[in-house]
N, C-alpha and C positions, 0 to 999 in steps of 0.2 A: 620557203623560209628554212634556214638551217636549224639543226637541232640545238646548236649553241645559243642561237638567238631566242629559242623558245624557252630556255631554262630560266626559271625565276631567280631573281637576285637572292643572295643569302638572307638578306633582311626580311624577305617575304615568305620564304619557304619554312620559316619557323625553326631553322637549325643554325642560326648565326652563331659562329664561335663554338661549334660542336667539336672541340678538341680537348684532350686530356690537359694540355697546357693551359687552355683558357679556364678550365675548371679549377686548376691549381691557382691561377691568378685571382679568380673570383673568391677563392677561399681565404686569401691573405688577410683581408680586413677582419676576419673572425679569429685569426690565430692568436691574437693577444688575449682574447677571452679563453681560448683553449689552454693557453699557457698558465694564466692565473688560476682557472678552475682546476685544471689537471694537476698543477703543482700543489694546490690546497688539498685536493683529494689524496694525492700521494702522501702528504704530511699526515693527514688524518688517519689514513690506512696504516702508516708506519707506527703512529702512536697507539693504534688499536692492537698492535702486535703482529702485523703482517710482515713477512720477510720480503726482500726485494723481488725474489722470484714470484711470490704470491701476488705482489702488487702488479708485476708485469702481466701475469696470467689473468688477473681479474680485469685489467684494463683492456686486454686483447679479447677476452671471451665474453665479459659482461658488457663492456663499452657503454656505460650509462652513468653520467655524472651524478644525478640524484640517486640512482640505484647503488652506486659505489659508496656514497656518503652514508646511505641507509645501511648497507651491508656492514660497513666498518663499525657503525654505532651499535647495531644489533648484535654483531659477533662479540664486540667488547662487552656487551651486557649479557652475554651467554644466552641469547634468545634461541628458541628451537629453530632448527633448520627449515622446517615447513613454514613457520611464521615469516622467516626472512624471504623465502622464495615467493610466498603469496603476496607479501607487502611490495616487493620489488616488481612483481608482475602487474599489480594494479597501478603502481606509480608510473610505470612505463607503458601502460596500456594505451596512453594517448598517442603512441607512435602508430597504432592501427589507424587512428583518425588522420594523422599526418600523411601516412602512406596513401590512404584512400583519397585525400585531397589532391595529391600529385599524380595519381594514377592516370587521369584523363590526358595528361600531357605526355604520356609515354605509351600511347596506344600503338599496338603492332609489335611490341617487344615480346620475346619469348618469356615463358614462366621463370626460367632460370635467371635471366637478366633482370626481370622485375623483382625477383626475390633478392638478388644481390644488391640492387639499389635500395630496396626497403630495409634490408638487414643492417645497412650502414648509415641509414638516415638518422640525423640528430636534429635537435631543435634549431641549431645554428644553420646547418646545411638546408633544412627545410625553409628557414627564413630567407636564405639566399635564393633558393630555387623558386620560392613563391614570388619574390620580388621580380625575378627574371620572367616568370610566367605571366606577369602582368604586361610584359612587353612583347612576348612571343606566344604563338598559339601552340607550339610544341617545343619540348625540351630535348636536347640531345643526350644519347646514352653515354658517349665518351665524355662529354662535359660533366655529367652528373657523377660518373666514376672518378674523374679527376678531382672533383670537389669533395666527394666522400672519402677517398683514399688519403688525400692531403690532411683532412680533419682527423681521420683515424690514426695515422702515424704520428701526427703532432700531439694528439691527446695521450697516446701511449708513452711517448717520450717525456711529456710533461709530468705524467704520473710517476715514472721511474725517477725523474729528477727530484720530485717532491719527496719520494721515498728515501733518496740518498741523504737528504738533509733533515728528514723528519725526526731522526733520533735526537737531534739537537734542539728540537722545538717541542717540548713535552706538553705545552698547553697552547695549541694553535688558535683557540678562540680569543686569546689575549691580543693577537695581531689581526683579528677580524677575518681570518681565513675561512671560518665557518659561514661567513656572509658572502663569500665569493660567488656561490651558485645563484642565490636570489638576486645579487647585484647584476649578474650577467643577464638574467631573464628580464630584469627591469630595463636594462640598456637595449636589449632586442626589441622590447615592447615600444620604447620611446622612438627608436629608429623606424619601426613599422608605422607608428602613428604619424610621424612627420612625413614619411614618404608617400603615404596614401592620401593625405590631405582631406580625409573625411573625419574631421575632428569630432563633430557632434555625434555621428553614428558610432564611431569607435568608443567614444566616452560612454555612451549608453550601453554598449556591449560590455565594456569593462565593469560598469556598475552592476549590470545584471549578473555577470560572472561572480563578482565579489559577494553580492547579496545571496546568490544561490549557494555558493560554497559554504558560507557561514550558516545558512538555514539548514542545508542538507547534512552538514557535519554534526548537527545535534542529534541526528537519528541514524547516521551511518559513519563508518570509519573515515578518517580524513582523506585517505588515498582514493576511496570510492567516491567521496563527495567531490573531489576534483574532476573526476571523469563525468559525473552527472552535471556539474557546473559548466564544463566545456560544451556538452551537448545542448544544454538549455541556452547558453549564451550564443552559440553558433546558430542555433535555430532561430532565436529571437532576432539576431542580426540580419539573417537572410530575409525573414518576414518583414522587418522594418524597412530594409532597403527596397524590397519589391513593392511594399505598400506605398512608399513615397513616390 
């Protein structure tokens, strides 16, 4: 038997479409979300007193939608630097969980490549990767880099575009721009819910998460309550699914 005939088809070896271009193509459906959220973040940052250079730098270095909204609001309110850093850390600590969830699909990668993937992971690229992971046993490094880099560049460009016109929109909340981020998360949740087709289980997990975050927020800061609710809801979902 020839070597060529022994090679598994691409659809079976878990690396189907492992190219930068395919990663770019798979990112396209999320770009409208990046445009709206990134544009809104740029407007809010501009109205908070950021210069265009500062908007570009915060989008390149921080690269966190919720974190940038929080930073703009807290800086405008003259909050202490330490409070801003700690708040953003806890709000974005969920990315540790997102990275851990995808790690099994990138076994064998070097530490540097794994760090590069994890450092550019967003809620949207995680959603795309998680959906692809349900079809394949392994995700490709080139595909993930193409996905992440496309999202990264588009986000930064949308931020700067929002900053360019931000000075003409002194009250962005009047146009609903402050709701852009929650709206995007609701849309991602709805798409995941529809694609998984486990309506009853997912509804139970959502309700457990909602009850947990409300209950825990009475004794802990809101950002920490979100982390606790994620862990509780994810654990409950796993237990319920296995118990069934």
